[in-house]
C-alpha positions as CSV (number, residue, x, y, z in Angstrom):
1,M,51.9,98.2,88.9
2,A,52.7,100.6,91.8
3,R,49.8,102.3,93.5
4,S,50.0,106.0,94.4
5,I,49.0,107.4,97.8
6,D,45.5,108.4,96.6
7,G,44.8,104.8,95.3
8,D,44.8,105.6,91.6
9,S,46.4,102.6,90.0
10,K,45.9,103.9,86.4
11,H,48.0,107.0,87.0
12,P,50.8,106.1,89.5
13,K,52.5,109.4,89.1
14,R,49.4,111.3,90.2
15,M,49.8,112.0,93.9
16,K,47.8,114.0,96.4
17,S,49.3,117.5,96.1
18,R,46.9,119.5,98.2
19,P,47.2,119.6,101.9
20,S,44.4,118.2,104.0
21,S,41.8,120.6,105.3
22,G,42.7,119.6,108.9
23,S,46.3,120.7,108.4
24,V,45.2,124.0,106.9
25,A,42.7,124.6,109.7
26,G,45.4,123.7,112.2
27,L,47.8,126.3,110.8
28,G,45.0,128.9,111.0
29,F,44.2,128.0,114.6
30,E,47.9,128.3,115.5
31,M,48.1,131.7,113.9
32,A,45.0,132.9,115.8
33,A,46.3,131.4,119.0
34,A,49.6,133.1,118.6
35,V,47.9,136.5,118.1
36,V,45.5,136.1,121.0
37,G,48.2,134.7,123.3
38,F,50.7,137.4,122.7
39,S,47.9,140.0,122.9
40,L,46.9,138.7,126.4
41,V,50.5,138.7,127.5
42,G,50.9,142.2,126.1
43,Y,47.7,143.3,128.0
44,W,49.1,141.9,131.2
45,V,52.5,143.4,130.8
46,G,51.0,146.7,129.7
47,G,48.6,146.7,132.7
48,Y,51.6,146.2,135.0
49,Y,53.4,149.2,133.6
50,G,50.2,151.3,133.2
51,N,49.7,151.3,129.5
52,S,47.6,148.2,128.5
53,A,46.8,149.6,125.0
54,L,50.4,149.7,124.0
55,G,50.9,146.3,125.5
56,I,48.1,144.8,123.4
57,T,49.4,146.5,120.3
58,I,52.9,145.2,120.8
59,G,51.7,141.8,121.8
60,G,49.4,141.6,118.7
61,V,52.2,142.6,116.4
62,L,54.5,140.0,117.9
63,G,51.8,137.4,117.6
64,V,51.3,138.1,113.9
65,I,55.1,137.9,113.3
66,G,55.3,134.6,115.3
67,G,52.3,133.1,113.6
68,T,53.5,134.1,110.1
69,Y,56.9,132.6,110.9
70,N,55.3,129.4,112.0
71,M,53.2,129.2,108.8
72,I,56.1,129.8,106.5
73,R,58.2,127.2,108.4
74,A,55.4,124.7,108.1
75,A,54.9,125.4,104.3
76,L,58.6,125.0,103.6
77,L,58.6,121.7,105.6
78,A,55.6,120.4,103.6
79,S,57.2,121.5,100.4
80,R,60.5,119.7,101.2
81,H,58.5,116.6,102.3
82,D,56.5,116.7,99.0
83,S,59.6,117.0,96.8
84,T,61.3,114.1,98.7
85,R,58.2,112.0,98.3
86,S,58.0,112.6,94.6
87,K,61.7,111.8,94.1
88,T,61.2,108.5,96.0
89,T,58.1,107.6,93.9
90,D,59.9,108.4,90.6
91,R,62.8,106.2,91.7
92,N,60.5,103.3,92.7
93,Q,58.7,103.5,89.3
94,D,62.0,103.5,87.4
95,S,63.3,100.4,89.2
96,S,60.0,98.5,88.9
97,G,59.2,99.4,85.2
């Protein structure tokens, strides 16, 4: 009988569907880093032109947009990977059964 990824041999169709806490923490860290990084760049550019508050605001907004884009991209990639993995598992079970 085929074993699933989580080692449950009684229920081979049952797969790990939740992302690991490390990957979720990594996405949160990337989001925070994008906001902080863009805010610092905005502060530097705003200080150069004499309006650091506007620079921080624009940098923070760009950081939120960039971080959100990265999280959506990662979620879509994980979803695509999960659906491909389940199709492959179903195909393997059909051929072995």
